[in-house]
C-alpha positions as CSV (number, residue, x, y, z in Angstrom):
1,M,15.1,-22.1,-2.7
2,T,16.2,-25.7,-2.2
3,A,17.9,-26.9,1.0
4,A,21.2,-27.3,-0.9
5,Q,21.2,-23.6,-1.8
6,R,20.6,-22.2,1.7
7,P,23.6,-20.8,3.6
8,K,25.0,-23.5,5.9
9,A,25.5,-21.1,8.8
10,T,22.8,-19.0,10.6
11,L,22.8,-15.3,9.6
12,R,23.3,-13.5,12.9
13,T,24.3,-9.9,12.1
14,L,22.7,-7.2,10.0
15,D,25.8,-7.1,7.8
16,E,25.6,-10.8,7.1
17,I,21.9,-10.4,6.2
18,K,22.7,-7.5,3.8
19,K,25.5,-9.5,2.2
20,Y,23.3,-12.5,1.7
21,L,20.4,-10.6,0.1
22,A,22.8,-8.6,-2.1
23,E,24.5,-11.8,-3.4
24,S,21.8,-14.4,-3.5
25,P,20.7,-15.5,-7.0
26,Q,17.3,-16.5,-5.7
27,P,14.8,-15.0,-8.1
28,V,11.9,-13.0,-6.7
29,F,9.3,-11.6,-9.1
30,Y,6.8,-8.9,-8.1
31,L,3.7,-9.1,-10.3
32,S,1.4,-6.1,-10.4
33,R,-0.3,-3.6,-12.6
34,S,2.6,-1.3,-11.9
35,A,5.8,-1.5,-9.7
36,T,4.9,1.5,-7.5
37,N,4.8,-0.1,-4.1
38,L,8.1,-2.0,-4.1
39,L,10.1,0.2,-6.3
40,G,13.7,0.3,-5.1
41,V,13.8,-3.1,-3.4
42,D,16.0,-4.4,-6.2
43,R,18.8,-2.1,-5.0
44,A,19.2,-4.3,-1.9
45,V,17.9,-7.7,-3.1
46,N,19.9,-9.1,-6.0
47,G,17.3,-11.4,-7.4
48,F,14.4,-9.0,-7.3
49,R,12.5,-8.1,-10.5
50,Y,9.3,-6.5,-11.6
51,I,6.7,-7.9,-14.0
52,T,4.0,-5.3,-14.8
53,L,1.1,-4.9,-17.3
54,S,2.7,-1.8,-18.9
55,D,6.2,-0.4,-18.9
56,S,6.4,2.7,-16.8
57,W,10.0,3.4,-17.9
58,D,9.7,2.9,-21.7
59,G,12.4,0.2,-21.6
60,A,14.8,2.1,-19.3
61,N,14.6,-0.2,-16.3
62,P,16.5,-3.5,-16.9
63,R,14.8,-5.1,-13.9
64,C,11.2,-4.6,-15.2
65,F,9.4,-6.7,-17.9
66,S,6.1,-6.0,-19.5
67,P,4.6,-8.4,-22.1
68,S,4.0,-7.0,-25.6
69,N,0.8,-9.0,-26.3
70,V,-1.6,-7.2,-23.9
71,P,-5.0,-7.3,-25.6
72,K,-6.8,-4.1,-26.6
73,L,-9.4,-5.0,-24.0
74,E,-6.8,-5.2,-21.2
75,P,-7.5,-7.0,-17.9
76,R,-9.0,-4.6,-15.3
77,G,-8.6,-4.8,-11.6
78,N,-5.5,-5.7,-9.6
79,I,-6.4,-9.4,-9.2
80,N,-7.4,-9.9,-12.8
81,V,-4.2,-8.2,-14.0
82,V,-2.1,-10.6,-11.8
83,N,-3.9,-13.7,-13.0
84,W,-3.6,-12.6,-16.6
85,L,0.2,-12.0,-16.1
86,L,0.6,-15.5,-14.5
87,Q,-1.0,-17.1,-17.6
88,N,0.9,-15.1,-20.2
89,D,3.4,-17.0,-22.3
90,Q,5.8,-14.1,-22.5
91,V,5.8,-13.7,-18.7
92,Q,6.4,-17.4,-18.1
93,A,9.3,-17.4,-20.6
94,H,10.8,-14.3,-18.8
95,I,10.5,-16.1,-15.4
96,R,12.2,-19.2,-16.9
97,K,15.0,-17.1,-18.4
98,H,15.8,-15.4,-15.1
99,T,15.5,-18.4,-12.8
100,P,18.9,-20.1,-12.4
101,A,19.1,-23.9,-12.5
102,G,18.0,-25.6,-9.3
103,Y,16.0,-22.6,-8.0
104,T,12.3,-22.2,-7.7
105,P,10.8,-18.8,-8.8
106,Q,9.4,-16.9,-5.9
107,I,6.3,-14.7,-6.6
108,A,5.3,-11.6,-4.6
109,I,1.9,-10.1,-5.1
110,A,-0.1,-7.4,-3.4
111,M,-3.6,-8.4,-4.4
112,F,-4.5,-12.0,-5.4
113,D,-7.1,-14.7,-5.0
114,E,-7.5,-18.5,-4.9
115,E,-7.0,-18.6,-8.7
116,S,-3.6,-16.9,-8.3
117,E,-2.6,-19.5,-5.7
118,R,-3.7,-22.3,-8.0
119,L,-1.8,-20.8,-11.0
120,C,1.4,-20.5,-9.0
121,A,1.1,-24.0,-7.8
122,E,0.5,-25.4,-11.3
123,L,3.4,-23.4,-12.8
124,G,5.8,-24.5,-10.1
125,Y,6.2,-21.1,-8.5
126,E,6.4,-20.4,-4.8
127,L,3.9,-17.7,-3.8
128,I,5.8,-16.0,-0.9
129,M,2.7,-14.4,0.7
130,P,0.4,-15.5,3.5
131,S,-2.5,-17.6,2.1
132,I,-5.6,-16.0,0.8
133,K,-7.6,-18.0,3.4
134,L,-5.7,-16.4,6.2
135,R,-5.7,-13.0,4.7
136,K,-9.5,-13.0,4.2
137,H,-9.9,-14.1,7.8
138,L,-7.7,-11.3,9.2
139,D,-8.9,-8.7,6.7
140,S,-12.2,-8.5,8.6
141,K,-12.5,-5.3,10.7
142,I,-14.4,-7.4,13.2
143,V,-11.6,-10.0,13.5
144,T,-9.0,-7.2,13.7
145,T,-10.9,-5.7,16.6
146,E,-11.2,-9.0,18.5
147,L,-7.6,-9.9,18.0
148,G,-6.6,-6.4,19.1
149,N,-8.6,-6.8,22.3
150,E,-6.8,-10.1,23.0
151,A,-3.4,-8.3,22.5
152,E,-4.6,-5.4,24.6
153,T,-4.2,-3.0,21.6
154,F,-7.6,-1.6,21.8
155,S,-9.7,0.2,19.2
156,V,-11.6,3.5,19.7
157,P,-14.5,2.7,22.1
158,N,-16.9,0.6,20.1
159,M,-19.4,-2.2,19.9
160,L,-19.5,-5.2,17.5
161,T,-23.2,-5.8,16.8
162,T,-26.1,-6.1,14.5
163,I,-28.9,-3.6,14.2
164,S,-32.5,-3.7,13.0
165,G,-32.9,0.0,12.5
166,W,-32.3,3.5,13.7
167,D,-33.9,3.1,17.2
168,D,-32.0,0.0,17.8
169,L,-28.7,1.7,16.8
170,R,-29.3,4.6,19.1
171,A,-30.4,2.4,22.1
172,Q,-27.2,0.2,21.8
173,A,-25.0,3.3,21.3
174,E,-26.3,4.9,24.5
175,Q,-25.8,1.6,26.4
176,H,-22.1,1.6,25.3
177,N,-21.7,5.3,25.9
178,L,-20.6,6.0,22.3
179,G,-22.2,9.4,22.0
180,D,-24.3,11.0,19.3
181,N,-21.7,11.1,16.5
182,L,-21.0,7.5,15.3
183,V,-18.6,5.9,12.9
184,I,-19.9,2.6,11.4
185,Q,-17.8,0.1,9.5
186,L,-18.7,-3.1,7.6
187,P,-16.3,-6.0,8.1
188,Y,-14.8,-5.8,4.6
189,G,-14.0,-3.1,2.1
190,D,-11.9,0.0,1.6
191,S,-12.3,2.6,4.4
192,G,-13.5,5.2,2.0
193,R,-16.3,3.0,0.7
194,T,-17.5,1.0,3.7
195,T,-17.0,3.5,6.5
196,Y,-20.0,5.7,7.4
197,F,-20.5,8.7,9.6
198,V,-23.8,8.8,11.3
199,S,-25.0,11.6,13.5
200,S,-28.7,11.8,12.5
201,R,-31.6,9.8,11.3
202,A,-31.1,11.3,7.8
203,D,-27.5,10.0,7.8
204,F,-28.7,6.6,8.8
205,D,-31.5,6.4,6.3
206,R,-29.1,6.9,3.4
207,I,-27.1,3.8,4.3
208,A,-29.7,1.7,6.2
209,G,-29.7,-1.0,3.5
210,E,-26.0,-1.5,3.9
211,I,-25.7,-1.7,7.7
212,A,-29.1,-2.9,9.1
213,G,-31.3,-6.0,8.7
214,A,-33.6,-8.4,10.4
215,G,-32.3,-11.6,11.9
216,A,-29.7,-13.5,10.0
217,S,-29.8,-10.9,7.2
218,A,-28.3,-8.2,9.5
219,P,-24.5,-7.8,8.9
220,T,-22.2,-7.6,11.9
221,I,-20.9,-4.1,12.1
222,K,-18.4,-2.1,14.1
223,V,-19.9,1.0,15.7
224,M,-17.4,3.5,17.1
225,R,-17.5,6.7,19.0
226,Y,-16.3,9.6,16.8
227,I,-13.1,11.1,18.0
228,N,-10.9,14.0,16.8
229,H,-7.9,12.1,15.6
230,Q,-4.9,11.9,13.4
231,P,-4.8,8.8,11.1
232,L,-1.4,7.1,11.2
233,A,-0.1,4.1,9.3
234,T,2.9,1.8,9.9
235,E,4.1,-1.2,7.9
236,A,5.8,-4.1,9.6
237,V,7.2,-7.5,8.7
238,I,6.5,-10.5,10.9
239,T,9.3,-13.0,10.9
240,S,10.2,-16.1,12.9
241,A,12.9,-14.0,14.7
242,G,10.6,-11.1,15.6
243,T,8.7,-8.2,14.0
244,V,10.5,-5.4,12.1
245,V,8.5,-2.2,12.4
246,G,8.6,0.5,9.7
247,P,8.2,4.3,10.0
248,V,5.1,6.0,11.3
249,L,3.3,7.8,8.5
250,R,0.4,10.3,8.3
251,E,-2.2,9.1,5.8
252,I,-3.6,11.4,3.1
253,T,-7.3,10.7,3.0
254,G,-10.5,12.1,1.7
255,H,-9.3,15.0,-0.4
256,P,-11.7,15.5,-3.4
257,E,-8.7,16.8,-5.4
258,L,-7.3,13.2,-5.2
259,T,-10.1,10.8,-4.7
260,R,-13.9,10.8,-5.2
261,Y,-14.5,8.6,-2.1
262,K,-15.1,10.3,1.3
263,G,-12.3,9.1,3.5
264,G,-10.6,7.4,0.6
265,W,-6.8,6.9,0.8
266,A,-4.7,8.9,-1.6
267,G,-1.1,8.7,-0.2
268,S,1.0,9.2,2.9
269,E,3.6,11.6,4.3
270,M,6.3,11.6,6.9
271,Y,8.1,14.6,8.4
272,P,10.1,15.2,11.6
273,S,7.4,16.9,13.6
274,L,4.6,14.5,12.6
275,V,4.4,13.0,16.2
276,S,6.5,13.3,19.3
277,A,9.2,10.7,20.1
278,E,6.9,9.4,22.9
279,T,3.9,9.0,20.6
280,R,6.1,7.4,17.9
281,A,7.2,4.8,20.5
282,R,3.7,4.2,21.6
283,V,2.5,3.6,18.0
284,S,5.4,1.2,17.4
285,D,4.5,-0.6,20.6
286,V,0.9,-1.0,19.5
287,V,2.0,-2.4,16.2
288,Q,4.6,-4.7,17.8
289,R,2.1,-6.2,20.2
290,F,-0.6,-6.6,17.6
291,C,1.8,-8.3,15.3
292,D,2.8,-10.7,18.1
293,R,-0.8,-11.8,18.2
294,L,-1.1,-12.1,14.4
295,A,2.0,-14.3,14.5
296,Q,0.0,-16.7,16.7
297,E,-2.5,-16.9,13.8
298,G,0.3,-18.1,11.5
299,Y,0.9,-14.8,9.7
300,R,4.3,-14.2,8.2
301,G,5.5,-11.3,6.2
302,I,4.5,-7.8,5.2
303,L,1.4,-6.0,6.5
304,E,0.2,-2.5,7.4
305,V,-1.4,-1.5,10.6
306,S,-3.3,1.8,10.9
307,T,-3.6,3.6,14.2
308,L,-5.6,6.6,15.4
309,L,-4.0,9.2,17.6
310,D,-6.7,10.9,19.7
311,T,-5.7,14.6,19.4
312,D,-7.7,15.5,22.5
313,T,-6.3,12.9,24.9
314,G,-3.1,11.6,23.2
315,E,-4.3,8.0,23.3
316,V,-3.2,5.7,20.5
317,Y,-5.9,3.3,19.3
318,L,-5.6,0.3,16.9
319,G,-7.3,1.1,13.6
320,E,-7.3,-1.4,10.8
321,L,-5.2,-4.2,9.5
322,N,-4.1,-4.3,5.8
323,P,-2.7,-7.8,5.5
324,R,-0.7,-7.3,2.3
325,I,1.8,-5.0,0.6
326,S,0.3,-1.6,1.0
327,G,0.5,2.0,-0.3
328,S,2.8,2.7,2.7
329,S,5.5,0.6,1.1
330,S,6.9,3.5,-0.8
331,H,8.0,5.1,2.5
332,S,8.9,1.8,4.2
333,N,11.4,0.9,1.5
334,L,13.3,4.2,1.7
335,Q,17.0,3.2,2.1
336,G,18.7,6.3,3.4
337,L,20.3,7.1,0.0
338,S,19.2,10.8,0.2
339,T,20.0,13.5,2.7
340,A,18.1,15.6,5.2
341,P,18.1,19.4,4.8
342,G,21.4,20.9,5.7
343,S,23.2,17.5,5.7
344,T,25.5,15.9,3.3
345,E,25.5,12.5,5.0
346,T,23.5,9.5,4.0
347,H,22.7,6.5,6.3
348,P,22.0,3.4,4.1
349,A,19.5,0.8,5.5
350,L,17.7,-2.2,4.2
351,P,14.2,-1.6,2.7
352,L,11.5,-3.1,4.9
353,F,10.4,-5.6,2.3
354,A,13.9,-7.1,2.3
355,F,13.0,-8.7,5.6
356,H,9.9,-10.2,4.0
357,V,12.2,-11.8,1.3
358,L,14.5,-13.0,4.1
359,E,11.6,-14.6,5.9
360,Y,10.6,-16.6,2.9
361,S,14.2,-17.5,1.9
362,G,14.4,-20.7,3.9
363,T,17.5,-19.3,5.5
364,D,18.1,-19.5,9.3
365,F,18.6,-16.1,10.8
366,T,18.4,-14.1,14.0
367,L,17.5,-10.4,14.2
368,D,18.9,-7.7,16.4
369,L,15.8,-5.6,16.3
370,E,17.2,-2.8,18.3
371,T,20.1,-2.3,15.8
372,I,17.7,-2.7,12.8
373,H,15.2,-0.2,14.1
374,A,18.0,2.3,15.0
375,E,19.5,2.0,11.5
376,S,16.2,2.4,9.8
377,A,15.4,5.5,11.9
378,A,18.7,7.1,11.1
379,A,18.1,6.5,7.3
380,V,15.2,8.9,7.3
381,A,16.0,11.1,10.3
382,G,15.1,14.7,9.7
383,Q,13.6,13.9,6.3
384,T,10.2,14.9,4.8
385,W,8.6,12.7,2.1
386,S,5.1,12.7,0.6
387,T,3.5,10.3,-1.9
388,L,0.4,11.4,-3.8
389,V,-1.6,8.9,-5.8
390,I,-3.1,10.8,-8.7
391,Q,-6.3,9.7,-10.5
392,H,-7.8,10.6,-13.9
393,Q,-10.3,13.3,-13.1
394,R,-12.0,14.2,-16.3
395,D,-15.6,13.0,-16.5
396,Q,-15.0,11.0,-19.6
397,T,-13.3,7.8,-20.6
398,E,-10.2,8.4,-22.7
399,R,-7.4,6.6,-24.6
400,T,-4.2,8.3,-23.4
401,A,-2.2,9.8,-26.3
402,V,0.5,11.7,-24.3
403,A,1.7,11.0,-20.8
404,P,4.5,12.4,-18.7
405,R,7.6,10.3,-18.4
406,T,8.7,8.5,-15.3
407,G,11.6,10.3,-13.7
408,R,12.9,13.3,-11.8
409,Y,11.2,16.7,-12.2
410,R,12.0,20.2,-11.1
411,V,9.2,22.0,-9.3
412,G,9.0,25.6,-10.5
413,A,6.7,28.6,-9.9
414,G,3.1,27.9,-9.5
415,G,3.8,24.1,-9.2
416,S,5.1,23.8,-12.7
417,L,7.0,20.6,-13.4
418,E,10.0,20.4,-15.7
419,F,11.4,16.9,-16.6
420,I,15.1,16.6,-15.5
421,S,16.2,13.0,-15.9
422,P,14.7,9.5,-16.4
423,D,15.6,8.1,-12.9
424,I,14.6,4.6,-12.2
425,D,13.3,5.3,-8.7
426,W,13.0,8.1,-6.1
427,Q,15.6,6.9,-3.6
428,E,18.0,9.7,-4.3
429,I,15.6,12.7,-4.5
430,S,16.9,15.2,-1.9
431,E,15.7,18.7,-2.6
432,P,12.3,20.2,-1.9
433,D,12.2,21.7,-5.4
434,E,12.5,18.2,-6.9
435,A,9.8,15.6,-7.4
436,F,9.6,12.1,-8.9
437,W,6.7,11.1,-11.1
438,F,6.0,7.4,-11.4
439,R,3.7,6.8,-14.4
440,S,1.3,3.8,-13.9
441,S,-0.8,4.6,-16.9
442,G,0.8,5.5,-20.2
443,P,0.2,6.1,-23.9
444,G,-2.4,3.8,-25.5
445,E,-4.0,2.9,-22.2
446,I,-7.7,3.7,-21.5
447,V,-8.5,5.6,-18.3
448,S,-11.8,6.7,-16.7
449,T,-12.7,8.8,-13.7
450,G,-11.0,7.4,-10.6
451,V,-8.4,5.3,-12.3
452,D,-4.8,5.8,-10.9
453,V,-2.5,7.3,-13.5
454,G,0.6,7.6,-11.3
455,M,2.2,8.6,-8.1
456,L,4.0,11.9,-7.3
457,I,6.8,11.7,-4.7
458,T,8.0,15.0,-3.2
459,R,10.4,16.1,-0.4
460,R,7.8,18.4,1.1
461,R,4.6,18.1,3.1
462,S,1.3,17.6,1.4
463,Q,-1.1,18.5,4.2
464,E,-1.4,21.4,6.6
465,E,-1.8,20.6,10.3
466,H,-5.6,20.9,9.9
467,Y,-5.5,18.3,7.1
468,A,-6.2,20.6,4.1
469,L,-3.8,20.1,1.2
470,T,-1.0,22.7,1.1
471,E,-1.2,25.3,-1.6
472,G,1.9,23.8,-3.2
473,T,0.2,20.4,-3.4
474,K,-2.9,21.9,-4.9
475,Q,-0.8,23.4,-7.6
476,L,1.1,20.1,-8.3
477,I,-2.0,18.0,-9.0
478,P,-3.3,19.9,-12.0
479,S,0.3,20.5,-13.2
480,I,1.0,16.8,-13.6
481,L,-2.5,16.0,-14.9
482,G,-2.1,18.8,-17.4
483,K,0.7,16.8,-19.1
484,Y,-1.8,14.1,-20.0
485,E,-3.6,14.2,-23.4
486,G,-6.2,11.8,-24.4
487,K,-8.9,11.1,-27.0
488,R,-12.5,10.5,-25.7
489,I,-13.8,7.0,-26.2
490,P,-17.2,7.1,-28.0
491,T,-20.2,6.0,-25.9
492,I,-21.0,3.0,-28.1
493,Q,-17.4,1.7,-27.6
494,R,-17.6,2.2,-23.9
495,Y,-20.7,0.1,-23.7
496,W,-19.1,-2.6,-26.0
497,R,-16.1,-2.7,-23.7
498,A,-18.3,-2.9,-20.6
499,G,-20.3,-5.7,-22.1
500,L,-17.3,-7.8,-22.9
501,R,-15.9,-7.3,-19.4
502,R,-19.2,-8.5,-17.9
503,L,-19.0,-11.6,-20.1
504,R,-15.4,-12.2,-18.8
505,G,-16.7,-11.8,-15.2
506,E,-14.7,-8.7,-14.4
């Protein structure tokens, strides 16, 4: 936005901020494989639109655009998808069409790289995300731990070190009083893929090549004491006027029904009895203080902080930093448009990402954080929400022939799902016997084991207290997957596709 288009007066109240976001013509385009994470933000931000590789709504969402000239060998991987979209002539024409004269298109992206930054600069777009250089720096679990120590938001007892072998690991672990059961993390990578549980030499030998080495070849690793814990996640937005902290969520991780990666993330849930009010306040305090330290590094905007609640002592530890739009966004952007059980009242609130848009708007503003947090808490008070990321599970690569529609479904006996209406988003789902299916992979698309096909949103818990999936959840997963039909891709075609992807560097 140019200086001439900024409000002349500082936005000082929450009502003024809401009015500004609801009326501003500033265009903001979210580019992604699918619109899952930020779906619903357009209800509060007038200029917000979605540009995706495929149309999850079959043309029913006027705020979403998908190009019609996607090649048969479609781009694979979130970053490759985004860079392909940025270079697509139809996408560029769509952005021009929906950018008023005198405005600069703003681009929001979850996963991107230096090429994405270069393309945005060349096209005259403003990428309203922290730089990839800063994100890469902060994405390191080693850096997160060090910054957390400086902010006095400490991790589970740990050591940052290098090891030459099993004996060296055990000697250092004993010196730091970490116990016999260890959790080892590499600096980068998804938790489900670069987090290792080591309690014996046999465990170590299986991963020695990843975590040990001689001299300069040894990677720096984080070695932690294993604790009984509850994994929690909280999104926040760092702004020049303070940090807005989102709801505390329980992560859904490591279930083989949902992901093939041990410890892999597959969704989140929130419910009134998740944690006590005292623990919720302590988690928010950890997130707030850690974000204050990140602000000193120059970080602005959305991020996710994971914390670990020690279920034996009640201590709250800093976990990891996810410096980007995350899977928690589907909860963080709930806007109080549905009701809690037994209530007919709604309590509307801004979605969390609206404050990210505000931070990059060029507008002067102040934030009454106490009022904002109180309104956001009231918006979801007494409510239960779960999101389940569903993956293709058959052990074969298929071209999808039939896929369930995006929209509202009725949950019946045995977890059966009956389509009710083609809703645009899940903001108004209120009943425990209703669900929302967001389709991220549709007819004509090729899927293989582990590829996300969509997200199921329900108004019920997905996990028991002891982390096992509820029986109802176990029924819903095959129910939605059973609505998919596909044709197996011949082996020779799979190798041909893989070869072309290798030539393209994917």
